[in-house]
Backbone as JSON, one array per atom type, in Angstrom:
{
  "sequence": "XXXXXXXXXXXXXXXXXXXXXXXXXXXXXXXXXXXXXXXXXXXXXXXXXXXXXXXXXXXXXXXXXXXXXXXXXXXXXXXXXXXXXXXXXXXXXXXXXXXXXXXXXXXXXXXXXXXXXXXXXXXXXXXXXXXXXXXXXXXXXXXXXXXXXXXXXXXXXXXXXXXXXXXXXXXXXXXXXXXXXXXXXXXXXXXXXXXXXXXXXXXXXXXXXXXXXXXXXXXXXXXXXXXXXXXXXXXXXXXXXXXXXXXXXX",
  "N": [[11.22, 7.29, -9.84], [11.05, 10.19, -11.72], [9.97, 13.09, -9.87], [6.8, 14.85, -10.75], [5.74, 17.43, -9.68], [5.72, 18.51, -6.78], [4.16, 19.86, -3.85], [3.48, 21.99, -0.97], [0.67, 22.19, 1.25], [-0.46, 23.02, -0.72], [1.5, 25.25, -2.08], [4.61, 25.99, -3.3], [7.4, 24.04, -1.72], [8.79, 25.45, 0.96], [12.81, 25.58, 1.61], [12.89, 25.17, 4.61], [10.87, 23.84, 5.07], [11.52, 21.48, 3.55], [13.55, 20.94, 4.69], [12.33, 20.1, 7.15], [10.56, 17.71, 6.57], [13.29, 16.18, 5.39], [14.59, 15.74, 7.71], [12.44, 15.11, 9.82], [11.5, 11.68, 10.94], [8.83, 11.16, 11.99], [5.8, 10.95, 10.91], [2.87, 10.31, 8.5], [1.32, 8.96, 5.65], [-0.33, 8.04, 2.99], [-1.05, 6.25, -0.37], [-1.57, 6.67, -3.58], [-2.98, 5.48, -7.18], [-3.86, 7.73, -9.48], [-6.55, 8.31, -12.4], [-7.38, 10.08, -15.02], [-7.73, 12.23, -13.79], [-9.68, 11.05, -11.06], [-10.07, 8.56, -8.65], [-9.49, 5.76, -7.17], [-11.57, 4.66, -4.29], [-11.19, 7.04, -2.7], [-12.49, 8.18, -0.2], [-11.74, 6.56, 1.67], [-9.35, 6.49, 1.34], [-9.03, 8.95, 2.7], [-10.1, 8.64, 5.13], [-8.21, 7.18, 6.19], [-5.95, 9.27, 6.53], [-6.9, 11.48, 7.94], [-7.25, 9.68, 10.38], [-4.89, 8.69, 11.41], [-3.72, 11.38, 11.89], [-5.39, 11.9, 13.93], [-4.43, 9.92, 15.69], [-1.5, 10.09, 15.34], [-0.97, 12.46, 15.96], [-2.57, 13.92, 17.71], [-4.72, 15.6, 16.3], [-6.99, 16.98, 14.46], [-7.78, 16.57, 11.25], [-8.87, 17.93, 8.3], [-10.91, 15.98, 5.75], [-12.02, 17.58, 3.62], [-9.98, 19.4, 2.93], [-7.85, 18.22, 2.34], [-8.76, 16.83, -0.15], [-8.87, 19.38, -2.05], [-6.07, 20.08, -1.75], [-5.16, 17.57, -2.96], [-6.23, 17.86, -5.68], [-5.43, 20.47, -6.67], [-2.71, 20.08, -7.08], [-2.71, 17.71, -8.5], [-3.12, 19.57, -10.68], [-3.34, 19.25, -14.4], [-2.42, 16.67, -14.92], [-3.02, 14.48, -15.75], [-3.63, 11.45, -15.09], [-1.29, 9.82, -12.58], [0.88, 8.67, -9.84], [0.5, 9.26, -6.61], [1.22, 10.69, -3.69], [0.29, 11.31, -0.69], [1.56, 13.03, 1.86], [1.06, 13.76, 5.99], [2.61, 15.91, 8.09], [4.0, 17.79, 11.41], [4.1, 20.46, 12.43], [4.17, 23.76, 13.62], [1.47, 23.04, 12.6], [-0.64, 20.73, 11.36], [0.92, 19.82, 8.45], [0.72, 19.47, 4.82], [2.07, 17.28, 2.68], [2.15, 16.9, -0.74], [2.8, 15.08, -3.35], [3.62, 14.12, -6.95], [3.91, 12.12, -9.08], [4.81, 9.87, -12.48], [2.43, 7.67, -13.64], [1.86, 4.33, -12.26], [2.57, 0.86, -13.09], [0.79, -2.76, -12.34], [3.28, -5.51, -11.53], [4.28, -7.38, -14.52], [4.93, -9.64, -14.45], [4.64, -12.7, -12.3], [5.21, -12.73, -9.25], [7.79, -13.75, -6.9], [9.06, -14.38, -3.81], [10.16, -13.43, -1.14], [10.67, -14.63, 2.7], [10.84, -13.21, 5.66], [12.02, -12.43, 9.08], [10.29, -10.18, 10.22], [8.19, -7.52, 11.51], [6.34, -4.48, 11.29], [6.83, -1.72, 12.65], [3.69, -0.32, 14.74], [2.57, -1.5, 12.55], [-0.35, -1.31, 11.67], [-0.9, 1.51, 10.84], [0.07, 3.31, 8.1], [2.92, 4.87, 7.96], [5.73, 6.94, 7.96], [9.32, 6.43, 7.4], [9.83, 3.72, 6.91], [12.51, 1.63, 7.39], [12.87, -0.99, 8.13], [11.34, -2.35, 6.36], [12.1, -1.5, 3.37], [14.99, -1.94, 3.83], [14.86, -5.26, 3.87], [13.46, -5.61, 1.72], [15.17, -4.86, -0.21], [17.44, -7.01, 0.47], [16.3, -9.46, 0.26], [15.65, -8.98, -2.75], [18.48, -8.75, -3.72], [18.92, -11.41, -3.51], [17.5, -13.03, -5.49], [14.99, -12.67, -5.37], [11.93, -11.07, -5.84], [10.83, -9.21, -4.16], [10.58, -9.27, -0.73], [8.84, -10.62, 2.04], [7.15, -10.1, 5.27], [7.36, -11.78, 7.91], [6.29, -12.87, 11.53], [7.19, -13.19, 14.97], [6.44, -15.56, 15.26], [5.99, -17.32, 13.33], [4.14, -16.53, 11.76], [2.3, -15.13, 8.94], [2.43, -11.77, 8.02], [2.56, -9.47, 5.98], [2.93, -8.55, 2.64], [5.92, -6.8, 1.65], [5.47, -4.19, 0.44], [3.01, -4.17, 0.27], [-0.67, -5.92, 0.41], [-1.3, -9.62, 1.03], [-3.03, -12.54, -0.26], [-4.12, -15.32, 0.22], [-5.12, -18.65, -1.84], [-7.27, -21.4, -1.61], [-8.3, -22.77, -2.99], [-10.95, -22.41, -3.03], [-11.9, -20.23, -1.24], [-10.28, -17.18, -0.19], [-7.57, -16.47, 1.88], [-6.99, -14.05, 4.01], [-4.51, -12.7, 6.04], [-4.14, -12.56, 9.61], [-2.25, -11.74, 10.96], [-0.48, -8.72, 12.72], [-0.8, -6.07, 10.52], [-0.96, -3.49, 7.8], [-4.03, -2.24, 7.01], [-4.64, -2.51, 3.93], [-6.13, -0.3, 0.95], [-6.33, -1.34, -1.43], [-6.91, -3.8, -0.63], [-8.73, -3.35, 0.91], [-10.99, -2.12, -0.64], [-11.31, -4.9, -2.09], [-12.06, -6.62, -0.43], [-15.08, -6.72, -0.04], [-15.97, -7.72, -2.15], [-15.0, -10.36, -2.96], [-14.89, -14.08, -1.99], [-14.03, -14.47, 0.91], [-11.6, -14.63, 4.15], [-10.38, -13.76, 7.18], [-7.09, -15.07, 8.39], [-5.35, -16.26, 10.62], [-2.32, -17.17, 9.29], [0.05, -19.16, 8.84], [3.58, -19.88, 8.24], [4.28, -22.02, 7.75], [2.59, -23.6, 6.73], [1.93, -22.92, 4.27], [2.05, -24.61, 2.21], [-0.54, -25.73, 1.7], [-1.97, -24.0, 0.13], [-3.46, -23.1, -2.87], [-2.88, -20.75, -4.38], [-2.02, -17.39, -4.71], [-1.75, -14.34, -4.44], [-0.76, -10.46, -4.31], [-1.79, -7.13, -3.42], [-2.1, -3.52, -3.76], [-1.65, -0.04, -3.66], [-1.21, 0.16, -6.52], [-1.82, -1.94, -8.04], [-2.65, -5.46, -8.56], [-0.93, -8.49, -8.18], [-0.02, -11.87, -9.52], [1.7, -13.97, -7.22], [4.53, -16.31, -7.07], [6.09, -17.82, -6.0], [6.92, -18.27, -2.38], [9.64, -18.1, -0.7], [10.64, -22.16, -1.02], [8.32, -22.44, -2.03], [5.95, -23.51, -3.96], [3.22, -21.93, -6.22], [0.63, -22.02, -7.98], [-0.47, -20.6, -10.83], [-3.1, -19.08, -11.08], [-5.55, -18.51, -13.42], [-8.26, -18.46, -13.7], [-8.98, -17.49, -10.83], [-7.31, -15.03, -11.03], [-8.5, -13.95, -12.94], [-11.13, -13.42, -11.77], [-10.36, -11.56, -9.29], [-9.5, -9.5, -10.57], [-11.78, -8.49, -12.51], [-13.19, -8.13, -10.17], [-11.93, -5.51, -8.86], [-11.63, -4.33, -10.85], [-14.66, -3.31, -11.14], [-14.63, -1.86, -9.37], [-15.51, 1.53, -8.57], [-14.44, 5.26, -9.73], [-13.56, 7.81, -8.06], [-14.2, 11.12, -8.41], [-11.98, 13.85, -7.82]],
  "CA": [[10.65, 7.72, -11.27], [11.68, 11.69, -10.9], [9.08, 13.65, -9.54], [6.21, 15.73, -11.57], [5.42, 17.99, -8.76], [5.96, 18.69, -4.93], [3.33, 20.62, -2.78], [3.47, 21.93, 0.83], [-0.37, 23.26, 1.61], [-0.96, 23.66, -1.86], [2.24, 25.61, -2.61], [6.05, 25.43, -3.57], [8.07, 24.42, -0.75], [10.73, 26.13, 1.27], [13.78, 25.17, 2.05], [12.48, 24.92, 5.74], [9.69, 22.62, 5.09], [11.78, 20.44, 2.99], [14.21, 20.4, 5.28], [11.53, 19.28, 8.21], [10.57, 16.37, 5.89], [13.93, 14.99, 5.51], [15.0, 15.28, 9.08], [12.04, 14.32, 10.67], [10.48, 10.54, 10.94], [7.34, 10.91, 12.06], [4.52, 11.13, 9.77], [2.52, 9.14, 8.03], [1.23, 9.09, 4.14], [-1.75, 7.62, 1.89], [-0.34, 6.45, -1.86], [-2.91, 6.41, -4.65], [-3.14, 6.08, -8.57], [-4.95, 8.42, -10.5], [-6.49, 8.29, -14.05], [-8.43, 10.88, -15.54], [-8.47, 13.05, -12.35], [-9.98, 10.13, -10.52], [-8.6, 7.6, -7.86], [-10.5, 4.6, -6.55], [-11.5, 4.38, -2.84], [-10.76, 8.27, -2.06], [-12.94, 8.08, 0.72], [-10.72, 5.31, 2.23], [-7.72, 7.35, 1.43], [-9.3, 10.78, 3.38], [-10.43, 8.54, 6.56], [-6.51, 6.89, 6.41], [-5.13, 10.05, 7.11], [-7.69, 11.6, 9.01], [-7.34, 8.53, 11.44], [-3.59, 8.36, 11.8], [-3.19, 12.07, 12.28], [-6.05, 12.02, 15.48], [-3.55, 8.66, 16.47], [-0.15, 10.33, 15.99], [-0.76, 13.83, 16.67], [-4.1, 14.49, 18.22], [-4.93, 16.72, 15.63], [-8.22, 16.54, 12.86], [-7.34, 16.96, 9.48], [-10.51, 17.74, 7.07], [-11.06, 16.07, 4.21], [-12.34, 18.84, 2.03], [-8.62, 20.41, 2.77], [-6.79, 17.29, 1.94], [-8.81, 16.77, -1.06], [-8.6, 20.57, -2.66], [-4.28, 20.14, -2.05], [-4.46, 16.76, -3.61], [-6.72, 18.09, -6.87], [-4.33, 21.33, -6.85], [-1.35, 19.35, -7.27], [-2.85, 16.9, -10.0], [-3.88, 20.04, -11.55], [-2.96, 19.08, -15.71], [-1.61, 15.96, -14.74], [-4.65, 13.18, -15.72], [-2.62, 10.12, -14.7], [-0.31, 10.02, -11.68], [0.92, 8.52, -8.87], [0.33, 10.47, -6.01], [1.49, 10.81, -2.52], [-0.12, 12.45, 0.3], [2.18, 13.17, 3.38], [1.51, 14.31, 6.53], [3.88, 15.92, 9.43], [3.13, 18.34, 12.27], [5.32, 21.57, 12.37], [3.53, 24.28, 14.57], [0.09, 22.86, 12.92], [-0.25, 19.89, 10.5], [2.15, 20.17, 7.3], [0.32, 18.51, 4.14], [2.84, 17.25, 1.54], [1.45, 16.38, -2.03], [3.93, 14.63, -4.55], [3.28, 13.83, -8.6], [4.85, 11.3, -10.0], [4.42, 9.43, -13.14], [1.66, 6.58, -13.32], [3.07, 3.11, -12.03], [1.77, -0.34, -13.32], [1.67, -3.32, -11.4], [4.35, -6.52, -12.54], [3.64, -7.93, -15.38], [5.36, -11.22, -13.96], [4.18, -13.58, -11.16], [6.26, -12.72, -7.67], [9.16, -14.31, -5.69], [8.7, -13.34, -2.18], [11.61, -14.35, 0.19], [9.9, -14.65, 3.82], [12.12, -12.35, 6.38], [11.49, -11.87, 10.5], [10.18, -8.7, 10.46], [6.88, -7.0, 11.74], [6.45, -3.31, 10.82], [6.06, -0.98, 13.89], [2.44, 0.06, 14.31], [1.44, -1.72, 11.25], [-2.22, -0.59, 11.39], [-0.61, 2.73, 9.92], [0.81, 3.4, 6.31], [4.13, 5.43, 8.24], [6.95, 6.88, 7.24], [10.36, 5.6, 8.28], [9.94, 2.57, 6.48], [13.62, 1.28, 6.69], [13.11, -2.17, 7.76], [10.67, -2.95, 4.93], [13.54, -1.53, 2.79], [16.41, -3.0, 3.87], [14.52, -6.81, 3.83], [12.89, -5.88, 0.28], [16.71, -4.61, -1.17], [17.86, -8.42, 0.52], [15.44, -10.05, -1.35], [16.19, -9.27, -4.18], [19.69, -9.59, -3.93], [19.41, -12.98, -3.8], [16.75, -13.46, -6.65], [13.6, -12.56, -5.27], [10.98, -9.9, -6.17], [10.0, -8.83, -3.0], [10.54, -9.52, 1.27], [6.89, -11.52, 2.98], [6.82, -10.46, 6.45], [6.68, -12.88, 9.35], [6.23, -12.25, 13.09], [8.01, -14.1, 15.7], [5.69, -17.09, 15.87], [6.17, -17.92, 12.09], [2.71, -16.23, 11.12], [2.39, -13.91, 7.69], [1.82, -10.4, 8.07], [1.85, -8.52, 4.54], [4.6, -8.42, 1.77], [7.12, -5.82, 2.3], [4.81, -3.15, -0.11], [1.74, -4.62, -0.29], [-1.54, -6.94, 1.59], [-1.25, -10.3, 0.14], [-4.0, -13.06, 0.44], [-4.04, -16.79, -0.44], [-6.28, -19.06, -2.04], [-7.16, -22.82, -1.18], [-9.31, -23.41, -4.46], [-12.09, -22.31, -2.33], [-11.94, -18.75, -0.65], [-9.13, -16.58, -0.17], [-7.34, -16.0, 3.44], [-6.02, -12.52, 4.41], [-3.52, -13.07, 6.79], [-4.63, -11.25, 10.25], [-1.3, -11.0, 12.07], [0.02, -7.03, 12.13], [-0.55, -5.38, 8.5], [-1.67, -2.49, 7.33], [-5.38, -2.61, 5.93], [-4.44, -1.3, 2.83], [-7.17, 0.18, 0.39], [-7.0, -2.37, -2.56], [-7.31, -5.09, 0.09], [-10.7, -3.25, 1.68], [-11.99, -2.66, -1.71], [-11.71, -6.24, -2.87], [-12.84, -7.86, 0.34], [-16.43, -7.39, -0.37], [-16.05, -8.31, -3.8], [-14.66, -11.88, -2.94], [-15.13, -14.73, -1.2], [-12.86, -14.29, 2.15], [-11.79, -14.99, 5.59], [-9.06, -13.32, 7.74], [-7.23, -15.74, 9.64], [-3.83, -16.47, 11.21], [-1.53, -18.24, 7.65], [1.2, -19.83, 9.7], [4.14, -19.8, 6.76], [4.76, -23.61, 7.44], [1.13, -23.99, 6.46], [1.78, -22.28, 2.36], [2.02, -25.41, 1.09], [-1.54, -26.33, 1.64], [-3.14, -23.48, -0.77], [-3.22, -23.26, -3.86], [-2.47, -19.93, -5.68], [-1.3, -16.33, -3.38], [-1.1, -12.43, -5.0], [-0.61, -9.17, -3.28], [-2.41, -5.86, -4.06], [-1.98, -2.36, -3.18], [-2.36, 1.18, -4.54], [-0.76, -0.09, -8.24], [-2.96, -3.34, -8.75], [-2.75, -6.59, -8.35], [0.02, -9.36, -9.24], [0.0, -13.46, -9.11], [2.69, -14.97, -6.71], [4.67, -17.43, -7.83], [6.58, -18.48, -5.14], [7.42, -17.81, -0.94], [11.12, -18.69, -0.41], [10.8, -22.51, -1.96], [7.04, -23.06, -2.13], [5.61, -22.64, -5.19], [2.05, -21.64, -6.22], [-0.43, -22.42, -9.02], [-0.86, -18.85, -11.12], [-4.22, -19.57, -11.45], [-5.7, -17.64, -14.25], [-9.49, -18.01, -13.17], [-8.58, -17.08, -9.68], [-6.8, -13.59, -11.32], [-9.78, -13.07, -13.47], [-12.25, -12.95, -11.09], [-9.49, -10.76, -8.46], [-9.41, -8.26, -12.14], [-12.92, -8.24, -12.54], [-13.51, -6.83, -8.75], [-10.79, -4.53, -8.69], [-12.45, -3.15, -12.04], [-15.95, -3.12, -10.71], [-14.93, -0.69, -8.24], [-15.66, 2.96, -9.12], [-12.88, 5.6, -9.33], [-14.24, 8.63, -7.45], [-13.46, 12.25, -9.04], [-10.69, 14.43, -6.98]],
  "C": [[10.6, 9.41, -10.65], [9.82, 12.45, -10.3], [8.51, 14.68, -10.48], [6.38, 17.4, -10.95], [5.33, 17.95, -7.11], [5.37, 20.08, -4.62], [3.49, 20.57, -1.29], [2.3, 22.9, 1.06], [-0.6, 23.35, 0.3], [0.1, 24.82, -2.71], [3.78, 24.83, -2.97], [6.39, 25.49, -2.06], [8.8, 25.01, -0.32], [11.21, 25.32, 1.94], [13.54, 24.75, 3.49], [11.43, 23.81, 5.97], [10.5, 21.47, 4.69], [12.43, 20.08, 4.12], [13.56, 19.66, 7.07], [10.93, 17.87, 7.36], [11.92, 15.27, 5.83], [14.48, 14.72, 7.05], [14.04, 14.64, 10.11], [11.2, 12.87, 10.36], [10.0, 10.33, 11.42], [6.42, 11.45, 11.48], [4.03, 9.83, 9.11], [2.14, 9.6, 6.53], [0.11, 7.9, 3.63], [-0.66, 7.49, 0.85], [-2.1, 6.3, -2.53], [-1.87, 6.18, -6.2], [-3.93, 6.53, -9.19], [-4.56, 8.62, -12.06], [-7.51, 8.87, -13.93], [-8.96, 11.68, -14.66], [-9.31, 12.11, -11.62], [-9.6, 9.22, -9.95], [-10.24, 6.81, -7.18], [-9.82, 4.43, -4.83], [-10.85, 5.82, -2.37], [-11.35, 8.5, -0.85], [-11.76, 7.51, 2.04], [-9.78, 6.16, 2.82], [-7.89, 8.73, 2.69], [-9.74, 10.36, 4.9], [-9.29, 8.13, 7.13], [-5.76, 7.79, 6.98], [-6.0, 10.92, 7.86], [-7.66, 10.88, 10.49], [-5.99, 8.65, 12.09], [-3.39, 9.54, 12.18], [-3.76, 12.64, 13.56], [-4.51, 10.95, 16.45], [-2.16, 9.68, 16.63], [0.06, 11.83, 16.33], [-1.95, 14.5, 17.38], [-4.7, 15.84, 17.65], [-6.1, 16.29, 14.7], [-7.54, 17.08, 11.83], [-8.48, 16.7, 8.69], [-10.09, 17.78, 6.16], [-11.12, 16.21, 3.45], [-11.46, 19.33, 2.06], [-8.15, 19.46, 2.18], [-6.93, 17.6, 0.28], [-8.7, 17.85, -2.2], [-7.04, 20.22, -2.79], [-4.05, 19.23, -2.98], [-5.18, 17.14, -5.68], [-6.06, 19.54, -7.36], [-3.22, 21.04, -7.47], [-1.38, 18.5, -8.79], [-2.95, 18.03, -11.35], [-2.8, 19.63, -13.64], [-2.02, 18.28, -16.02], [-2.59, 14.72, -14.16], [-4.42, 11.91, -14.93], [-1.6, 10.15, -14.1], [-0.36, 8.94, -11.12], [1.13, 9.16, -7.64], [0.63, 9.74, -4.46], [0.78, 11.66, -1.62], [0.38, 12.35, 1.89], [1.82, 13.86, 4.12], [2.25, 14.65, 7.85], [3.21, 16.89, 10.16], [4.69, 19.57, 12.5], [4.56, 22.36, 13.82], [1.83, 23.97, 14.06], [0.84, 21.71, 11.28], [-0.06, 20.59, 9.02], [1.45, 19.47, 6.15], [1.12, 18.27, 2.97], [2.44, 16.45, -0.01], [2.72, 15.91, -3.28], [3.3, 13.64, -5.43], [4.23, 13.32, -9.25], [3.91, 10.59, -11.32], [3.14, 8.08, -12.9], [2.67, 5.25, -12.96], [1.85, 1.81, -12.57], [2.22, -1.9, -12.19], [2.65, -4.45, -12.35], [3.49, -7.48, -13.26], [3.7, -9.78, -15.37], [4.94, -11.41, -12.68], [5.73, -13.12, -10.34], [6.96, -13.62, -7.25], [9.14, -14.12, -4.56], [9.94, -14.44, -1.18], [10.58, -14.09, 1.69], [11.16, -13.85, 4.83], [11.19, -12.59, 7.92], [11.42, -10.57, 10.22], [8.34, -8.47, 10.66], [6.82, -5.46, 12.1], [5.73, -2.54, 12.08], [4.81, -0.61, 13.86], [1.97, -0.25, 12.65], [0.25, -1.15, 10.66], [-1.94, 1.14, 10.34], [-0.09, 2.8, 8.74], [1.98, 4.35, 7.2], [4.88, 5.67, 7.76], [8.22, 6.21, 7.89], [10.33, 4.1, 7.95], [11.14, 1.46, 6.44], [13.66, -0.12, 6.69], [12.63, -2.66, 6.34], [11.78, -2.68, 3.86], [14.51, -2.34, 2.74], [15.74, -4.55, 3.4], [14.16, -6.38, 2.41], [14.22, -6.11, -0.9], [17.51, -6.15, -0.6], [17.4, -9.29, -0.56], [15.81, -10.04, -2.54], [17.44, -9.17, -4.57], [20.18, -10.57, -4.42], [18.23, -14.01, -4.79], [15.75, -13.05, -6.47], [13.14, -11.2, -5.82], [10.78, -8.82, -5.1], [10.24, -9.6, -1.59], [8.29, -9.81, 1.35], [7.48, -10.9, 3.85], [6.15, -11.33, 7.48], [6.96, -12.31, 10.93], [6.86, -13.62, 13.57], [7.37, -15.93, 15.85], [5.42, -18.04, 14.61], [4.73, -17.55, 11.18], [2.98, -14.84, 9.76], [1.82, -12.81, 8.11], [1.15, -10.28, 6.94], [3.36, -8.81, 4.06], [4.95, -6.9, 2.43], [5.92, -4.15, 1.93], [3.37, -2.96, -0.21], [0.43, -5.99, 0.68], [-0.84, -8.53, 0.9], [-2.49, -11.76, 0.57], [-3.61, -14.59, -0.16], [-4.89, -17.31, -0.55], [-6.18, -20.7, -1.94], [-8.33, -23.54, -2.29], [-10.93, -22.89, -3.63], [-12.87, -20.77, -2.1], [-10.18, -17.98, -0.5], [-9.12, -15.84, 1.4], [-6.54, -14.89, 3.39], [-5.39, -12.81, 5.01], [-3.86, -11.71, 8.05], [-3.47, -11.32, 11.03], [-0.97, -9.52, 11.94], [0.22, -6.67, 10.77], [-1.46, -4.16, 8.67], [-2.82, -2.89, 6.75], [-5.43, -1.63, 4.75], [-6.04, -1.08, 2.14], [-7.79, -0.63, -0.61], [-7.53, -3.18, -1.75], [-9.06, -4.79, 0.76], [-11.54, -2.99, 0.66], [-11.98, -4.01, -2.27], [-12.51, -7.21, -1.8], [-14.33, -7.93, 0.09], [-16.89, -7.63, -1.19], [-15.89, -9.51, -3.99], [-14.79, -13.07, -1.84], [-14.03, -14.87, -0.63], [-12.81, -14.44, 3.31], [-10.47, -14.27, 5.43], [-9.03, -14.0, 8.81], [-5.98, -15.56, 9.91], [-3.46, -17.64, 9.68], [-0.38, -18.02, 8.62], [2.29, -20.49, 7.82], [4.71, -21.44, 6.83], [3.6, -24.23, 6.65], [1.33, -23.26, 4.67], [1.48, -23.29, 1.89], [0.39, -25.81, 0.86], [-2.7, -25.14, 0.94], [-2.41, -23.04, -1.97], [-2.43, -22.11, -5.0], [-2.04, -18.36, -4.24], [-1.71, -15.4, -4.76], [-1.59, -11.31, -3.92], [-1.47, -8.24, -4.3], [-2.1, -5.0, -2.81], [-2.39, -1.16, -4.15], [-2.2, 0.75, -6.07], [-1.45, -1.22, -8.73], [-2.62, -4.6, -7.86], [-1.68, -7.3, -9.08], [-0.01, -10.71, -8.43], [1.41, -13.3, -8.59], [3.0, -16.07, -7.2], [5.36, -18.82, -6.94], [6.91, -17.73, -3.97], [8.26, -18.47, -0.55], [10.79, -19.97, -1.7], [9.52, -23.04, -1.95], [6.46, -22.47, -3.36], [3.99, -22.96, -5.6], [1.53, -21.36, -7.76], [-0.54, -20.9, -9.44], [-2.5, -19.19, -11.74], [-5.01, -18.62, -12.13], [-7.24, -17.34, -14.14], [-9.37, -16.88, -11.95], [-8.12, -15.02, -9.96], [-7.81, -12.96, -12.11], [-10.65, -12.72, -12.92], [-11.49, -11.54, -9.85], [-10.0, -8.96, -9.74], [-10.59, -7.66, -12.09], [-13.66, -7.43, -11.77], [-12.98, -5.85, -8.69], [-11.53, -3.55, -10.04], [-13.65, -2.67, -12.17], [-15.93, -1.59, -9.56], [-14.58, 0.68, -9.05], [-14.74, 3.55, -8.95], [-14.06, 7.44, -9.1], [-13.36, 9.93, -8.17], [-13.26, 13.15, -7.64], [-11.43, 15.48, -7.0]]
}
């Protein structure tokens, strides 16, 4: 999707700033969907950016400032996909990119397991070559995306989403290194679920699965040659839980 607007610290970026973004592989970001000038889990997004700025740069990031820059970037664009990146030159540099809104996949996904764990998986950091590489390889093999699995055979997360497995009673979110996605954080309190190790060899014991990220939720039809039922009742419950999450005014 072509960008609608890109701003650095609330203004058009300079060549030097764009060069920094292109050449630096050290930074972090959050991604969100904006509808009617509102965002689900806005405080969680702001907290993610503040926590990562402290960890990566040893610097404080004011949530009010980020909120103001976000609102400025989406002016006149009520519905959008938005990404807020944070880098550091002399000071923290906030890059807000605005693109057309995105929708979750309409069809259930087929995932290809790959041996990869994101470095510093708890951070939503830039430089995700591994995810992109394995995602592209999975699609070249006829799958929709990659499923990241650690050296011990435990499921971590999908390439760009969290994944949950359903045994007919409760959801299980994998506990192996993963990004605590905003969508997952919003859904967890609303659904019966646990967090536990999920071995790739154990996937056949689950009935259904779905992925969740900032774009939305989507059913999973298969991981490798393990097939899952698309549980209409489960997906309705997840959709209802998602729909109950309030939209925060930017």
